[in-house]
N, C-alpha and C positions, 0 to 999 in steps of 0.2 A: 414817567412823571417824577416831579421833584419830591424828595424826602426831607425838605426843609420847611420848618414852620413859617408860614407867611404872616408874621406877627403884625405888620402894618395893615394888611388886609383885614385881619380879624378885628383889630382895633377900630378901623373905619366902619366895618359892618355893624359891630355892636354899638358904636356911637350913633350910627344912623337909627338903630332900633330904639335907643334911649332918647334921642333928641328930635327925631322927625317922625317917620311912619314905619310901622312894622311891614314886613313882606306880606303880600296878599294872602299867603297860606295861613297867616295867623289872625287875620282881621275878624274872623268869626268867633274868636276866643276872648271877646272883650270882658266877659264876666270872670275870666281867669287872669286878669291883668296883673294881679299881685304875683302870680307864678311867673309870667313873662318878665316882669320887672326883676325878680330875683335872678333868673338865668342871665339876663343882660348885665346886671350889676356884678354878679359873681364872675362872669367872664372877663369883664373889664378889670376887676380886682386881680384875678389870677394873671392877667397880662401885664399888671403893673401900670395900668393906664388910667384908672379911675381918678386918682388925685392929680395926675398931670394933664389930663384932657378934659376935665370938668372943673368949674370954679366952686369955691366954697358956697356961694349963693345957690348954685344949681344943686349941689348935694343937699343943702338945707331944704330946698324946695321939694326934692324927692322925698326926704324924710317927712316933711309936712303932709304930703299926699298920703303916705303910709299911715300917719296918725289920724288922718281923716277917716280911714277905714277901720279904726279901732271901734269895737262894738260896746255899747253902754253896759251890756250884761257880761262882758268878758270875751276875749278873743278878738279876731279881726275878720272883716269881710274880704271877699275876693276882689271887689272894686267898689267905687262909690255909688254906682248906679242903683243899688238896693237901699241906700240910706233914706229912710222915710222922714228923718228930721222931726219937725214939730207935728207932723201928721201921724207919727207913730202912736198906736193905741194898743190896748190889750187884745183887741179883736184882730189887728192886722200885723202885730209884731213878728209873727212867724214867717212873714214874707221878707223879712230883713234879718236873716240869721248870720252869725259868725260861722266860719267853717274851719276845721282843724288844719287842713293843708295851708290855707291862706294865712293862718296864725303862725305856723312854722316859718313860712316864706317871709312874712312881715318882720318877725323878730331877727332872723339872720340878715335880712336886707338892711334893717336899721343898723345892725352891727357893722356890716360892710361899709355903710355910709359914714361910720365914725360916730354915730349917735350913742349917748350914754344910757339909753333906755329909761331915763328918769320919768318919762311921761307914760310908760307902760303900766297899766293897772294890773300888776302882777297877781295880787291876791284874788281879784275877780276872775282873772284868766285861769288860774289853777283850780278854782272852785268850779268854773264852767267846764274845764277839762275833765275833772272827776265825774261830772254828770254824764259825760259822753261814753264812759266805760261801760261795757255790757257784762252780763253775768259770766260769759265764757272767757273774759279777760281782754277781748278785743275792744276796738273803739268805733263809734259811729263818726259820721262826718259833720253833722249839725243837729241842732234841736229844732223840732217842728212844733206844730200845734199841740198844746198840752204838754210841752217839754218831752215829746216823744223823740227818741233818738233815731235819726235817719241814717241809713247805711250801716255797715258792720261786717264783722268777720273778714276784714281787709287788713293785711299786715302793713300796708302802706300807712294806714292811719295809726297803727301801733308805733311805727317809726316816728311819725309826726308827734305823737304824744310823748314819747321818750325824749325827743329833742326839745320840746317845749318845757318839759319838766327839768331837763338838764340846764336850760338857759335861765329859767325863772326860779326853780326851787330844788336844786340838786342837793341841798343840805337837810331837807325835811325828812323826818323819820318815816319809815315804811308805812306805819299806821297813822301818821300825822293828819290833822285836819286839812282838807284841801289837796291831799296828795293822792295820786292814783295807786291802785293795788298792783304793785310790781310782781308779787308772787303769782297772782292770778294770770298776769300776762305771760309769765314764764311757763306756767302750766299749759297755756294755749300753745306756745311754741313747741313744748315737748310733745303735746298731743298731735302736732302737725307733722311729725316724722312719718315717712312712708313705711311700707311693710318691711323694708330692709334696715330700718332705724337710721336711714340717711337723714342727717340733720336738716330739718325745716324746709318745707316747700321746695323740694328739689326739682319740681317740674318747670320752674321759671327762675332764671338767675336774678331778675329784677326783684321779685318777692323775697327770694332768699337773701339778697343784699339788704333789703329793708329790715328783715329780722335780725341779721348779723349786726347791722348798724344800731338797731334798738337795744340789743343786748350789750353792745359796746358802751352806749351812753348810760345804760343802767348799771354798768360795772359788773355784768354777769357773763361776759364773753371770755372764755379761757383760751388764750393763744397757745400754740403748741409748746412754747418754751415754759409756760406756767402750768399746763395741765398735768405734767408728770408729777408735780408736787401736790396734787389734790388727793384727798383721802375720802373714804366712804363711798356712798353711791351718788355723789353730786352729779347733776346734769347741767350741761351736756357732758357726756362721757368722752374719754379719749378716743374710743372707737367711732363715735358719731362724728367727732371733729375730723378724724382721719378720713372717713367716708366723704364728708363734705369737701375736704381739700381735694380728694381724688376726683369728685364730680366737677368741681369748679375748674380744675386744671384741664380736664378732658373737654371742656367747652371751647378751648382754643382750637381754631380750625382754619385750614387754608381754602375752604370752600367759600367763595365770595359771592356767588349768585345762587338764587333759589333753584334755578333750573339745573344746577350742578349737584344738588343734594341727592343722595342715594334713595331710590324709591323702594319701599318695602311693601309690596302688594302682590296679589295673585295674578294680576294682569298689568305688568309693568309696561311703560311706554317704550316703543322701539327706538333704535338709533342711539341709545345710551350705552356706553362701554363701561363695564365694571369688572372688578376682579372678585371671584368667589373662591374661598378655600375649597380645594378638592376639584377645581376645574381649571381649564387653561386661562391664563391671565387676560387674554384678549377676547374672551367669550362675550358675546352680546347678550342682552337680557332674554332674547328669544331662545338662547341656547342654555340658559341657566337652569339648573335643577329647580323644579318648582318647590322643593322642600327648603330652599334657601331661607334663612332667617335673618333678623336684624343683627345677630351676633356674627354670622359668617359672611355677610356682605360688607365689603370695604372698598374705599376708593384708593387708588395708587397715585398719589401726587408726585410730581416731578421735583427734583431738587430746587429748581427755580421757584416753583409754586410754594415750597416750604419757606422761602425767604419772606413771604408776606402771609401773616396769619392774624385774623381778628378773633372775636369771640361771638359765639352764638348763645342765645338765651336758653335754648332747649335742645334736646337730641334731634339729629337729622334736620337741622336748620342751618341756613347760611349765616356768615358773619354779619353783624349789625353794629354800627358805631356805638350805640348807647351801652352795649354790653361790655365795652372796654372799661366803662365805669362800674356797671353793676357787678361784673365778675372780678375785674381787676381791683376795684375798691374793696370787695369782700376779702380777697386774698391779702390785700394790704392791711386790713384790720386784723387779719389772722396772722400777721407777720410772716407771710408765705409767698410774697410776690416773686421771690427768687425762683419759684418752681416753674414759671412759665417763660416763654421766649419773649422777653420784653422788646428786643430789637425788631423781631418780626411784627409785633403788635404796633410799634411805633411806625414802621414802614407802611402797615395797612392804613393807619389813620392819616399819615402825611401824604402818601402817594395815591391812595385809592379814594378816600372820602373827604379830604380837605377841599373845600369849594374855592373856586378862583376869586370870588368876591368876599371871601371870609366865612367863617363858620365851617361846620362839618356836616355832611349829609348823612342820613340814616344808612343809606346804601350808596355804592358808587354811582354818581350821576344825579343823586337826589338833591333837592333844595337844601340850603344850609340849616344847620342846627348846632348842637354842642357835642363835645366828646370828652372822654376821660383821660386825655393825654397827660394831665397833671399827675395822675397816679404813678406814672413812670418817672417822675422827677425830672421833667424836661427843663434844661437850663434856662430857657426863655420864659418860664412860668414860675410863679411863687410856689413855695412848699405848700402841700395840699393835705387837708384833713378829710379823709373819706367818710368818717362817721357823721359829720355834720354837712358835708359837701360844700366846704368853704376853705379859704386859704388858712394856713396855720397862723398867719398874722391876725386874721379876724378872730379865730378861736382864742388866741392869746388875749385879744382885746376883751372878749366875753369873760375869760377867766378873771381879768382885772376888775370886772364889774360885779364880782361875787358879793351877794348880799346887799347890793345897792339898788335893786329894782323897786320902784315905788309900790307901796302897798304890801310888800312881802317882808316878813321877818322870819329868818330861819330858826 
């Protein structure tokens, strides 16, 4: 298979998603249209094709649709289908909520489109965001009947909250009116360490990435080059960051199919050839000492197999395209991308999961989706900011809008 980025195919695929119809696999997600819009716009931006393959009028129309999803009480809806308009009352307003993920996607999508965010009701949005924070420091997804917070204890919402705060109000004081409680969120992250004090949510690379991204946007993430200069008992400690780096690096794997993962059970399936320390390298599972554990069971990949290596989200799982971003982006935020085999990861994405019609599949042979190839600094893609999941060009544009969001005074 080719290890070349099929840039023109990716552009055609995402333009089709933007201008015509989504693939059948996505048609049931109409209520998540804001999410799908973000991924499509972000991909075209990273490919350098948004301005060259769409007109100013088209980009303006996309921005208008996003503003139609702005909620009167702050935040954004996932799509226009729940907008009750003039029929909205105190009795039915909870059927038309803003949600935290759609708000993050709406704000960064507007920035990608070149909008100046002048019509974003920033003060309302920040006040609404504060109401979503729970006592344990996490965030819910939306407000329901009686302003009850729906959802919670989900680090993905914590990331969305940190990103919204960064875009709309990153200069507000920690205890300022309309601002979230950053210290409480940090205490939640600290409490989420496992029994070995491995930094935050180590069971899943996606959740870990959201926590790392949130801390980065809150200015609380110590990179290895800075942590040596910290004093006192500041958290995260150097030991927890080191453990996190080790865990992330060990997620890179040459196992590309689930059926090739090592089985750790008392009754393993036959016909699988593994190597176990203390036995012959060619022993089958029927011959393996029943006392074998997760620690002494290992796969012996060939030299050719090691040339291609993706990332798995958890232990004993096969590589999955999305974790090229979740794990690779986390390492990038921690200034430690050099610790992995970037060439092997690029070969995995380009030769194994790159779809012939454009996009990247979750697994080899799957329908198209998106990937984290930009983390590796591919020359055909724009420079990438993993903390906000946008191009550096778009992040710089947001930096230029500092203090200019309507309704917000730092």
